[in-house]
C-alpha positions in Angstrom: -7.9 -8.6 193.8 -11.5 -8.5 194.9 -12.4 -10.9 197.7 -13.7 -14.3 196.5 -17.0 -14.9 198.0 -17.3 -18.7 198.2 -21.0 -19.0 197.8 -22.4 -22.3 197.0 -25.9 -21.1 196.2 -28.6 -22.3 198.6 -32.0 -22.4 196.9 -35.2 -24.3 197.4 -33.7 -26.8 194.9 -30.3 -26.8 196.5 -30.6 -26.8 200.4 -27.7 -26.6 202.8 -25.4 -29.5 202.7 -22.7 -29.7 205.4 -20.2 -32.5 206.1 -18.4 -34.0 209.1 -15.2 -35.6 207.7 -13.0 -37.0 210.5 -9.8 -39.2 209.9 -10.1 -42.6 211.8 -6.7 -42.3 213.4 -7.6 -42.5 217.1 -10.2 -41.6 219.7 -12.7 -38.8 218.7 -11.8 -35.7 220.7 -13.6 -32.6 222.0 -12.7 -30.3 219.1 -13.7 -32.7 216.5 -17.0 -33.4 218.1 -17.8 -29.7 218.5 -17.2 -29.3 214.7 -19.6 -32.3 214.1 -22.2 -30.7 216.5 -22.2 -27.2 214.8 -22.4 -28.8 211.3 -25.3 -31.1 212.5 -27.1 -28.2 214.2 -26.9 -26.0 211.1 -28.2 -28.8 208.8 -31.1 -29.5 211.2 -31.9 -25.8 211.6 -32.0 -25.2 207.9 -33.6 -28.4 206.9 -30.4 -29.3 205.0 -28.3 -32.5 204.9 -25.6 -33.6 207.3 -23.1 -35.7 205.4 -20.7 -38.0 207.3 -17.6 -38.7 205.3 -14.5 -40.8 206.4 -11.1 -39.4 205.3 -9.1 -42.5 205.7 -6.4 -42.1 203.0 -3.7 -42.1 205.7 -2.9 -45.8 205.4 -0.4 -45.8 208.3 -2.6 -44.3 210.9 -6.1 -45.1 209.8 -7.6 -48.2 211.5 -10.9 -50.1 211.3 -11.1 -49.8 215.1 -11.1 -46.0 214.9 -13.5 -46.0 212.0 -16.0 -48.2 214.0 -15.4 -46.0 217.0 -16.3 -42.9 215.1 -19.6 -44.3 214.0 -20.3 -45.5 217.6 -19.5 -42.1 219.1 -21.8 -40.2 216.8 -24.7 -42.7 217.5 -24.1 -42.4 221.2 -24.3 -38.6 221.0 -27.4 -38.8 218.9 -25.8 -36.9 215.9 -27.6 -38.8 213.1 -26.4 -38.4 209.6 -28.3 -38.2 206.3 -25.7 -39.6 204.0 -22.6 -41.6 204.8 -21.3 -45.0 206.0 -24.1 -47.6 206.7 -26.6 -45.1 205.4 -25.5 -44.6 201.8 -26.6 -41.7 199.6 -26.3 -40.4 196.0 -22.6 -39.6 196.3 -21.4 -43.0 197.8 -19.0 -44.3 198.6 -18.3 -42.0 201.7 -15.0 -43.6 202.7 -12.2 -41.9 200.8 -10.2 -45.1 200.6 -12.9 -46.4 198.3 -12.7 -43.2 196.0 -9.0 -43.4 194.9 -9.8 -43.7 191.2 -11.8 -40.4 191.4 -8.7 -38.7 192.8 -6.4 -40.2 190.3 -8.5 -38.8 187.5 -8.6 -35.3 189.1 -4.8 -35.3 189.6 -4.2 -36.4 186.0 -6.4 -33.6 184.8 -4.5 -31.0 186.8 -1.1 -32.3 185.6 -2.3 -32.4 182.0 -3.4 -28.8 182.0 -0.2 -27.6 183.8 -1.8 -26.8 187.1 0.2 -29.5 188.8 3.8 -30.9 188.2 6.0 -33.7 189.4 8.5 -32.7 192.1 11.6 -34.9 192.7 13.0 -33.0 195.8 13.6 -34.7 199.0 12.5 -33.0 202.2 16.1 -32.8 203.2 17.0 -30.9 200.0 14.2 -28.4 200.4 15.2 -27.8 204.0 18.9 -27.3 203.0 18.0 -24.8 200.2 15.7 -22.7 202.3 18.2 -22.6 205.2 21.0 -21.5 202.8 18.9 -18.8 201.3 17.7 -17.6 204.7 14.0 -18.2 203.8 11.3 -19.5 206.0 10.6 -23.2 205.8 8.4 -24.2 202.9 8.8 -25.5 199.3 10.8 -23.1 197.1 9.5 -24.1 193.7 12.7 -25.8 192.6 10.9 -28.4 190.3 8.3 -25.9 188.8 10.0 -25.7 185.4 12.4 -28.6 185.1 14.1 -29.2 181.9 13.5 -32.7 180.3 17.1 -33.7 180.8 16.9 -32.8 184.5 13.8 -34.9 184.8 15.5 -37.8 183.0 18.5 -37.4 185.5 16.3 -37.7 188.5 14.4 -40.7 187.0 17.8 -42.3 186.4 18.6 -41.9 190.0 15.5 -43.9 190.8 13.7 -40.9 192.3 9.9 -41.1 192.3 8.2 -37.8 192.2 5.3 -36.4 194.3 2.7 -34.3 192.4 2.5 -30.6 193.5 -0.1 -28.1 192.8 1.1 -24.9 191.2 -0.2 -22.0 193.3 -1.0 -18.9 191.3 0.7 -15.6 192.0 -1.0 -12.7 193.9 -3.4 -12.6 196.8 -6.4 -14.7 197.7 -9.2 -13.0 199.7 -12.4 -14.6 200.7 -15.2 -14.0 203.1 -15.2 -16.3 206.1 -18.6 -16.9 207.6 -17.2 -16.3 211.1 -14.1 -14.1 210.6 -15.1 -11.9 207.8 -12.8 -11.1 205.0 -9.5 -12.9 205.1 -6.5 -12.3 202.7 -3.5 -14.6 202.0 -0.6 -13.6 199.9 0.3 -16.5 197.7 4.0 -15.8 198.4 3.3 -17.4 201.8 1.4 -20.3 200.4 3.9 -22.6 198.7 3.1 -25.2 196.1 1.7 -28.2 197.9 1.6 -31.9 197.4 -1.5 -33.5 196.0 -0.1 -37.1 195.5 2.6 -38.9 197.3 5.4 -40.6 195.4 3.4 -43.8 195.4 0.4 -42.1 193.7 -1.7 -42.1 196.9 -3.7 -38.8 197.4 -3.4 -36.4 200.3 -6.0 -34.5 202.2 -5.1 -31.4 200.1 -6.6 -33.1 197.1 -9.4 -35.4 198.6 -11.1 -33.0 200.9 -11.7 -30.2 198.4 -12.5 -32.6 195.5 -15.2 -34.4 197.6 -16.6 -31.2 198.9 -17.5 -30.2 195.3 -18.4 -33.7 194.1 -20.8 -34.1 197.1 -22.2 -30.7 196.6 -21.3 -29.4 200.0 -22.5 -25.8 200.5 -20.9 -24.9 203.8 -17.6 -26.1 205.3 -17.5 -25.4 209.0 -14.2 -26.6 210.5 -11.6 -25.7 212.9 -9.4 -22.6 212.8 -6.3 -24.7 212.3 -7.5 -25.3 208.8 -7.9 -21.7 207.9 -4.5 -21.5 206.1 -5.6 -24.3 203.7 -8.5 -22.3 202.3 -6.6 -20.4 199.7 -5.1 -23.6 198.4 -8.6 -25.1 198.0 -9.9 -22.0 196.3 -7.0 -22.1 193.9 -7.7 -25.8 193.2 -11.4 -25.1 192.5 -10.3 -22.3 190.0 -7.9 -24.7 188.3 -10.6 -27.3 187.9 -13.0 -24.7 186.5 -15.6 -25.1 189.4 -18.4 -22.4 188.9 -18.5 -19.9 191.8 -22.0 -21.1 192.6 -20.6 -24.5 193.4 -17.7 -23.4 195.6 -18.6 -24.1 199.3 -18.6 -21.2 201.8 -16.1 -21.5 204.5 -16.4 -20.8 208.2 -13.6 -21.5 210.7 -14.5 -22.2 214.3 -12.4 -20.8 217.1 -9.7 -23.0 218.9 -10.7 -24.9 222.0 -8.2 -24.1 224.8 -7.2 -26.0 227.8 -5.5 -25.0 231.0 -3.2 -22.1 230.7 -4.8 -21.0 227.5 -2.9 -23.7 225.6 -4.7 -25.4 222.7 -6.5 -28.5 224.0 -4.1 -31.4 223.1 -5.3 -34.7 221.6 -2.9 -36.4 224.0 -4.7 -35.0 227.0 -7.2 -37.7 228.2 -9.7 -34.9 229.0 -9.8 -34.2 225.3 -11.0 -37.7 224.4 -14.7 -38.3 224.1 -14.0 -41.9 225.4 -13.0 -40.3 228.7 -16.4 -38.6 229.3 -18.2 -41.7 228.2 -16.4 -43.9 230.6 -16.8 -41.5 233.5 -20.6 -41.3 233.0 -21.2 -37.9 231.4 -24.5 -37.7 229.7 -24.3 -37.2 225.9 -26.8 -34.4 226.1 -24.6 -32.6 228.7 -21.5 -33.0 226.7 -23.1 -31.5 223.6 -24.8 -28.8 225.6 -21.4 -27.8 227.0 -19.6 -28.0 223.6 -22.2 -25.8 222.1 -21.1 -23.1 224.6 -17.6 -23.3 223.3 -17.9 -20.6 220.7 -21.7 -20.3 220.3 -24.5 -18.7 222.4 -28.1 -19.4 222.6 -28.6 -15.9 223.9 -29.9 -14.4 227.1 -26.9 -16.0 229.1 -28.7 -19.4 229.0 -26.2 -22.2 229.6 -28.6 -25.1 230.1 -30.7 -26.1 227.1 -31.7 -29.1 225.0 -30.5 -30.1 221.6 -33.9 -29.3 220.3 -33.6 -25.7 221.6 -30.2 -25.4 220.1 -31.3 -26.4 216.6 -34.2 -24.0 216.8 -31.9 -21.1 217.5 -28.7 -22.1 215.7 -27.4 -19.3 213.7 -23.8 -19.0 212.2 -23.9 -15.3 213.3 -23.8 -16.4 217.0 -20.5 -18.1 216.6 -17.7 -16.1 217.9 -14.1 -15.9 216.6 -12.3 -15.8 219.9 -10.7 -19.0 221.4 -13.1 -20.9 223.7 -11.8 -22.3 227.0 -12.8 -25.8 228.0 -13.5 -26.0 231.7 -14.0 -29.6 233.1 -15.6 -28.2 236.3 -18.3 -26.3 234.4 -19.0 -29.4 232.3 -19.2 -31.5 235.4 -21.6 -29.1 237.1 -23.8 -29.0 234.0 -23.7 -32.8 233.9 -24.9 -33.0 237.5 -27.8 -30.7 236.7 -28.8 -32.9 233.7 -28.7 -35.9 235.8 -31.0 -34.5 238.5 -33.5 -33.5 235.8 -33.8 -37.1 234.4 -36.9 -39.1 235.2 -35.9 -41.6 237.9 -36.5 -44.6 235.6 -34.3 -43.1 232.9 -31.6 -42.4 235.4 -31.8 -46.0 236.7 -31.5 -47.4 233.2 -28.5 -45.2 232.4 -26.8 -46.0 235.8 -27.3 -49.7 235.3 -24.6 -49.8 232.6 -22.1 -48.4 235.1 -23.2 -50.5 238.0 -22.8 -53.6 235.9 -19.4 -52.5 234.6 -18.2 -52.0 238.2 -19.6 -55.4 239.4 -22.3 -53.8 241.5 -25.2 -55.4 239.6 -25.4 -58.6 237.7 -25.7 -58.9 233.9 -28.6 -58.9 233.7 -29.7 -57.6 237.0 -32.0 -59.9 239.0 -35.6 -58.9 239.6 -34.7 -58.0 243.3 -31.7 -55.9 242.1 -33.9 -54.0 239.7 -36.5 -53.3 242.3 -33.9 -52.1 244.8 -32.2 -49.9 242.2 -35.5 -48.2 241.2 -36.1 -47.5 244.9 -32.6 -46.2 245.5 -32.3 -44.2 242.3 -34.0 -41.0 243.4 -31.8 -40.9 246.6 -28.5 -41.0 244.7 -29.6 -39.1 241.8 -29.6 -35.9 243.7 -26.0 -36.4 245.0 -23.8 -37.4 242.0 -22.4 -35.4 239.1 -21.5 -38.4 236.8 -23.2 -41.8 236.3 -19.9 -43.5 237.3 -20.3 -42.1 240.8 -23.4 -44.2 241.2 -21.4 -47.4 242.0 -19.6 -45.9 244.9 -22.9 -44.5 246.3 -24.9 -47.7 245.8 -22.5 -50.5 246.3 -23.3 -51.0 250.0 -26.9 -51.9 249.1 -26.0 -54.7 246.6 -22.8 -56.2 247.9 -22.8 -59.7 249.3 -22.5 -59.4 253.2 -19.4 -61.7 253.0 -17.7 -59.0 250.9 -18.9 -55.9 252.7 -16.1 -53.8 254.1 -15.6 -50.4 255.6 -13.4 -47.9 253.7 -10.2 -47.7 255.9 -10.2 -43.9 255.5 -13.7 -43.6 256.8 -12.9 -46.0 259.7 -9.9 -43.9 260.7 -12.0 -40.8 261.4 -12.9 -42.1 264.8 -11.7 -44.8 267.3 -13.6 -47.9 268.1 -13.9 -46.6 271.6 -15.7 -43.5 270.3 -17.9 -45.3 267.9 -18.8 -48.5 269.8 -21.2 -46.9 272.4 -22.9 -44.9 269.6 -23.4 -48.0 267.5 -24.6 -50.1 270.4 -27.2 -47.5 271.4 -28.3 -47.2 267.8 -28.7 -51.0 267.4 -30.7 -51.2 270.6 -33.0 -48.3 269.5 -33.7 -50.0 266.1 -33.8 -53.6 267.2 -37.3 -53.3 268.5 -38.7 -51.0 265.8 -41.9 -52.5 264.6 -42.2 -50.4 261.5 -39.1 -50.2 259.4 -39.6 -46.9 257.5 -37.3 -43.9 257.2 -39.2 -41.4 259.3 -39.6 -44.0 262.2 -36.0 -45.0 261.9 -34.9 -41.3 262.1 -37.1 -40.7 265.2 -35.7 -43.8 267.0 -32.1 -42.8 266.3 -32.6 -39.2 267.3 -34.2 -40.2 270.5 -31.4 -42.6 271.4 -28.4 -40.8 270.2 -29.2 -37.0 270.2 -31.6 -36.9 273.2 -30.4 -40.0 274.9 -26.6 -39.6 274.6 -26.5 -35.8 274.1 -24.6 -36.0 270.8 -24.8 -33.5 268.0 -26.5 -35.0 264.9 -23.2 -35.1 262.9 -21.4 -37.0 265.8 -24.4 -39.2 266.4 -25.1 -40.3 262.8 -21.6 -40.3 261.3 -20.7 -43.6 262.9 -24.0 -45.2 261.8 -23.4 -44.0 258.3 -19.9 -45.5 258.2 -21.0 -48.8 259.8 -23.8 -49.6 257.3 -22.6 -48.0 254.1 -18.8 -48.4 254.6 -18.3 -44.8 253.7 -18.7 -41.2 254.9 -20.6 -40.3 251.8 -23.9 -42.1 251.0 -27.5 -41.4 250.0 -29.7 -40.0 252.8 -29.0 -42.2 255.8 -32.5 -43.0 257.1 -33.8 -43.9 253.6 -30.6 -45.9 253.1 -31.3 -47.9 256.2 -34.9 -48.5 255.1 -33.6 -49.9 251.8 -30.9 -52.0 253.4 -33.4 -53.6 255.7 -33.5 -54.4 259.4 -31.4 -57.6 259.4 -28.4 -56.2 257.4 -28.5 -52.9 259.1 -28.2 -54.4 262.6 -25.6 -57.0 261.5 -23.4 -54.3 260.2 -23.8 -52.1 263.2 -23.0 -54.9 265.5 -20.0 -56.0 263.5 -18.7 -52.4 263.5 -19.2 -52.0 267.2 -17.3 -55.2 267.9 -14.4 -53.8 265.9 
């Protein structure tokens, strides 16, 4: 059989139409968002439409919370949709739970023409038969040609049938946009269920039906769905869908985690919520996800979404599994943070500083001024926005609640630090102009020249005394922002033990 070339015709009057169709059954994860990104970028590159569809026919696992979360995540990432929930469009509704009558009509058509049939088998019966026959797991076609009396007997037992699609014999070949020609033998593609026993539709019916009804031209999805393609092509043939209206398929490579294992949804590092809560920038996350299977060219790894859209070509998507590396993402995120304008960084960091109780909600005028002044100092030293709280807390904490981290305090004894802090306080006490360069000069004169200490030994105790940590923004600029009174008070308190 010659390969089927699914080729929804793209013409000036029929532009590219792609879809992102998640199931609202939990947090959005890395693999799903990469799929959304590639579809979105292809639509934007070609001037086509990005359709957002919610596949919520799983009544047990689908939740309104997950549905709202999916919309929120796409908005946070900046992946806007042209049709879908809260936007509308010519093919509404875009939630499959609101399209059940459509699927019922299609299922009835398939059954009436003999392309689908009722199946009364229980899962246990199917398993027992295949095991006894020594065959691989999968439906064995037991109910394909039931006699009326057998049907009546099953019905008398109170059995409620599912509706199965009758897969045609032979091979199905198609040209995958990423993997080239792919062939499946129908002997390895058993008849599959379209409707549950209660009449509720499954993905196997709803997804291909909606792709045609919504005039989707390209289906870009994960490699785990590759094996479902021959079933969808057979369904289109049974429904008489013209070849020009059949979508093209492209299956994206797996995203692998540590040990080259497929990245599991159960891993917290697979969840978009994790990266959002840790302060990763949406543009950094999308930039990195783009690298998982696609290349801008020229070994460039740091680029904008605008640059990605301009260069996006399906031919640059590879077929090999892509490995997710949190360290590489973190490094890229740090670079993106350092490239932000200071005001933008301060605005984004504010959310995390408020969450962690460092700033008020809303921040006071004094807090805002201090944050703007401190932002350029900490921006160069963090890799995620969530790290800003630890770096800046010392500037905003009420003096009654200021405390030195025990691990930092344990690095040196009070006997070692007290003389250093006493000399530092004495040098700064009479400083007329409280600016970083003059603070640095005074401390160097007192501690490096006066006490003969190496800079690290001299300034380490000062840093711990005034910031409470061994890690902080630049020391002398930190003292300038902290102010004379608070700086001296903390030095004196630390020296006193």
